[in-house]
C-alpha positions in Angstrom: 103.8 85.4 112.6 103.0 89.0 112.6 102.6 91.5 109.8 102.1 95.4 108.9 101.0 97.2 106.1 100.2 101.0 105.4 97.0 102.7 103.8 97.3 106.0 102.4 93.9 107.7 102.2 93.2 110.7 99.7 91.7 112.9 102.7 91.7 112.4 106.5 92.6 109.2 107.8 90.5 109.6 110.8 87.2 109.6 109.0 88.1 106.2 107.4 89.2 104.9 110.7 85.8 105.7 112.0 84.1 103.7 109.1 86.4 100.8 110.1 85.5 101.0 114.0 81.8 100.8 112.8 82.5 97.8 110.4 84.6 95.9 113.0 81.8 96.5 115.8 79.3 95.6 113.6 80.4 92.0 113.0 81.2 91.4 116.8 84.9 92.9 117.2 86.5 95.4 119.4 88.0 98.6 118.2 89.4 101.2 120.4 90.7 104.5 119.2 92.9 106.7 121.6 94.4 109.8 120.1 96.4 109.1 117.0 96.2 105.2 117.4 94.4 102.3 118.7 93.9 98.6 118.9 91.5 96.0 117.1 90.0 92.3 117.5 88.4 90.9 114.7 86.8 87.4 115.0 86.7 85.1 112.1 85.3 81.6 111.7 89.2 80.0 111.8 90.2 82.5 115.0 90.6 86.0 116.2 92.9 88.5 114.7 94.5 91.1 117.2 96.4 94.2 116.1 96.9 97.8 116.5 97.2 101.2 114.3 98.6 104.4 114.2 97.3 107.2 112.4 99.9 109.8 110.8 98.1 112.5 108.6 96.6 110.5 105.7 98.4 107.2 106.3 97.4 104.6 108.7 100.0 102.0 109.7 98.3 98.3 110.8 100.1 96.0 113.0 98.8 92.6 113.0 100.1 90.9 116.2 98.2 87.6 116.1 96.2 86.0 113.5 95.3 82.3 112.5 98.1 80.5 110.9 96.5 79.8 107.8 95.2 83.4 107.3 97.5 85.2 104.9 98.5 88.7 105.8 97.4 89.7 102.6 94.0 88.3 102.9 93.9 90.4 106.4 94.9 93.7 104.4 92.3 93.1 101.9 89.4 92.8 104.4 90.8 95.8 106.3 90.9 97.8 103.1 87.2 96.8 102.7 86.5 98.1 106.1 87.9 101.3 105.6 86.4 101.9 102.1 89.9 101.8 100.1 89.3 98.0 98.6 92.0 97.6 95.7 90.4 96.7 92.4 
């Protein structure tokens, strides 16, 4: 099952994407930025998450292409929000 979601930033999204890249790589994942988008791979204890993203102004649309079956899209979004510094309260 794939999923997608959008995060809207108060400033330039690319600054937050760099924060996410550093966090993903620090935790052993892969994060590639090419122009206005990219791809990422995050390793978890229950399997890996493969996805891509597109940056448009102050918005980033994340597409999750592959994920562990028992990991919800909501949980992935919550964790990615932490990585980009936009955790919901």
